[in-house]
MMTF fields as JSON, N, C-alpha, C and O atoms, coordinates in Angstrom:
{
  "mmtfVersion": "1.0.0",
  "mmtfProducer": "UNKNOWN",
  "numBonds": 155,
  "numAtoms": 156,
  "numGroups": 39,
  "numChains": 1,
  "numModels": 1,
  "chainsPerModel": [1],
  "groupsPerChain": [39],
  "chainIdList": ["A"],
  "bondAtomList": [4, 2, 8, 6, 12, 10, 16, 14, 20, 18, 24, 22, 28, 26, 32, 30, 36, 34, 40, 38, 44, 42, 48, 46, 52, 50, 56, 54, 60, 58, 64, 62, 68, 66, 72, 70, 76, 74, 80, 78, 84, 82, 88, 86, 92, 90, 96, 94, 100, 98, 104, 102, 108, 106, 112, 110, 116, 114, 120, 118, 124, 122, 128, 126, 132, 130, 136, 134, 140, 138, 144, 142, 148, 146, 152, 150],
  "bondOrderList": [1, 1, 1, 1, 1, 1, 1, 1, 1, 1, 1, 1, 1, 1, 1, 1, 1, 1, 1, 1, 1, 1, 1, 1, 1, 1, 1, 1, 1, 1, 1, 1, 1, 1, 1, 1, 1, 1],
  "groupList": [{"groupName": "UNK", "atomNameList": ["N", "CA", "C", "O"], "elementList": ["N", "C", "C", "O"], "formalChargeList": [0, 0, 0, 0], "bondAtomList": [1, 0, 2, 1, 3, 2], "bondOrderList": [1, 1, 2], "singleLetterCode": "X", "chemCompType": "L-PEPTIDE LINKING"}],
  "groupTypeList": [0, 0, 0, 0, 0, 0, 0, 0, 0, 0, 0, 0, 0, 0, 0, 0, 0, 0, 0, 0, 0, 0, 0, 0, 0, 0, 0, 0, 0, 0, 0, 0, 0, 0, 0, 0, 0, 0, 0],
  "groupIdList": [1, 2, 3, 4, 5, 6, 7, 8, 9, 10, 11, 12, 13, 14, 15, 16, 17, 18, 19, 20, 21, 22, 23, 24, 25, 26, 27, 28, 29, 30, 31, 32, 33, 34, 35, 36, 37, 38, 39],
  "secStructList": [7, 6, 6, 6, 2, 2, 2, 2, 6, 0, 0, 0, 0, 0, 2, 6, 6, 2, 2, 2, 2, 6, 2, 2, 2, 2, 2, 2, 2, 2, 2, 2, 2, 2, 2, 2, 2, 2, 7],
  "xCoordList": [159.55, 160.683, 160.381, 159.78, 160.854, 161.661, 159.256, 158.791, 158.969, 157.44, 157.458, 156.43, 158.26, 158.039, 158.746, 158.197, 159.95, 161.084, 160.043, 159.682, 159.973, 159.653, 158.078, 157.993, 157.286, 155.954, 156.981, 157.082, 157.535, 158.625, 159.006, 158.959, 159.55, 160.026, 158.893, 158.913, 157.841, 157.048, 157.005, 157.363, 156.581, 156.305, 157.105, 156.785, 158.151, 159.809, 159.451, 158.777, 159.838, 159.321, 157.764, 157.412, 157.538, 156.227, 156.657, 156.821, 156.686, 157.108, 158.482, 158.369, 159.248, 160.4, 159.336, 158.718, 158.688, 157.368, 156.131, 155.485, 156.634, 156.392, 156.423, 155.895, 158.006, 158.516, 158.672, 157.664, 159.376, 159.627, 158.996, 159.334, 157.318, 156.029, 156.106, 156.068, 156.304, 156.87, 157.992, 157.974, 159.414, 159.991, 160.404, 161.062, 159.496, 159.057, 157.662, 157.06, 156.855, 155.935, 156.845, 157.085, 158.054, 158.459, 159.51, 159.484, 160.066, 161.437, 160.1, 160.374, 158.931, 158.531, 157.78, 157.193, 158.101, 157.816, 158.277, 158.114, 159.23, 160.868, 161.146, 161.79, 160.74, 161.334, 160.222, 160.613, 159.55, 158.08, 158.893, 159.413, 158.78, 159.039, 160.449, 160.43, 161.63, 162.714, 162.464, 163.462, 161.664, 161.36, 160.943, 161.487, 159.823, 158.651, 160.388, 160.675, 160.885, 162.42, 162.764, 162.898, 163.098, 164.553, 163.867, 164.636, 162.179, 161.576, 161.036, 160.405],
  "yCoordList": [153.376, 153.443, 152.84, 153.083, 151.057, 149.685, 149.481, 149.198, 149.6, 149.339, 151.141, 151.216, 152.022, 153.414, 152.549, 151.685, 152.828, 151.829, 150.736, 150.696, 149.757, 148.701, 149.111, 148.608, 149.807, 151.073, 151.386, 151.166, 151.788, 152.809, 151.93, 152.302, 150.176, 149.531, 148.507, 147.404, 149.283, 147.191, 147.829, 147.204, 148.908, 149.392, 148.424, 147.518, 149.056, 148.587, 146.641, 145.732, 146.71, 144.817, 144.032, 143.035, 144.92, 144.165, 144.416, 143.672, 145.809, 146.15, 144.359, 143.573, 144.119, 143.53, 142.587, 142.985, 141.577, 140.827, 139.878, 138.87, 141.317, 141.213, 140.738, 140.129, 141.825, 141.526, 140.225, 139.52, 139.896, 137.755, 137.491, 137.253, 137.592, 136.887, 135.995, 134.901, 138.22, 137.555, 136.795, 136.041, 137.035, 136.856, 135.072, 134.379, 134.877, 132.681, 133.142, 132.758, 133.614, 133.079, 133.005, 131.811, 134.029, 134.36, 132.333, 131.758, 131.729, 131.627, 129.709, 128.928, 129.631, 128.508, 128.771, 127.98, 130.053, 129.574, 129.724, 129.322, 130.33, 129.134, 127.982, 127.428, 127.281, 125.918, 124.958, 123.825, 125.138, 124.96, 124.884, 123.97, 126.386, 126.153, 125.134, 124.46, 125.02, 124.344, 123.29, 122.817, 122.148, 120.993, 120.814, 120.071, 121.865, 121.392, 120.911, 120.043, 122.31, 121.67, 120.915, 120.159, 120.772, 119.476, 118.114, 117.285, 117.661, 116.221, 116.838, 116.157],
  "zCoordList": [118.147, 116.904, 116.336, 115.289, 117.069, 115.696, 115.082, 113.978, 115.592, 114.844, 113.486, 112.814, 113.296, 112.338, 111.373, 110.688, 111.366, 110.667, 109.326, 108.15, 111.134, 110.075, 108.927, 107.807, 109.333, 108.019, 107.151, 105.944, 107.725, 106.526, 105.267, 104.094, 105.937, 104.556, 104.276, 103.73, 104.864, 104.405, 102.638, 101.639, 102.686, 101.032, 99.888, 99.119, 100.189, 99.898, 100.423, 99.939, 100.945, 101.267, 99.953, 99.322, 100.17, 99.314, 97.373, 96.405, 97.623, 95.576, 95.661, 94.721, 96.466, 96.401, 96.384, 95.396, 96.824, 97.014, 95.192, 94.906, 94.556, 93.521, 92.199, 91.268, 93.001, 90.863, 91.951, 91.912, 92.61, 93.559, 92.543, 91.384, 93.453, 92.305, 90.482, 89.92, 90.143, 88.324, 87.952, 86.979, 89.015, 88.406, 88.209, 87.432, 89.529, 89.402, 88.98, 89.983, 88.318, 86.98, 86.416, 86.236, 85.697, 84.201, 84.305, 83.217, 85.177, 85.685, 85.096, 84.185, 85.988, 85.741, 83.959, 83.22, 83.808, 81.664, 81.252, 80.1, 81.494, 80.935, 81.062, 80.171, 82.214, 82.573, 81.797, 81.521, 81.612, 80.325, 79.03, 78.39, 78.888, 77.289, 77.029, 76.0, 77.922, 77.672, 77.772, 77.228, 78.16, 79.041, 76.72, 75.902, 76.521, 75.889, 74.119, 73.295, 74.647, 73.517, 73.495, 72.533, 74.689, 75.029, 74.613, 74.127, 74.761, 74.338, 73.116, 72.308]
}
């Protein structure tokens, strides 16, 4: 039973991981831009 529940939730987890990786890339880009602006 537990495995079936995990498999159903897994696609959602992969979507969340994708979005978080996208967000981290965006955050790094913003940090670089801010550092350039400050210097």
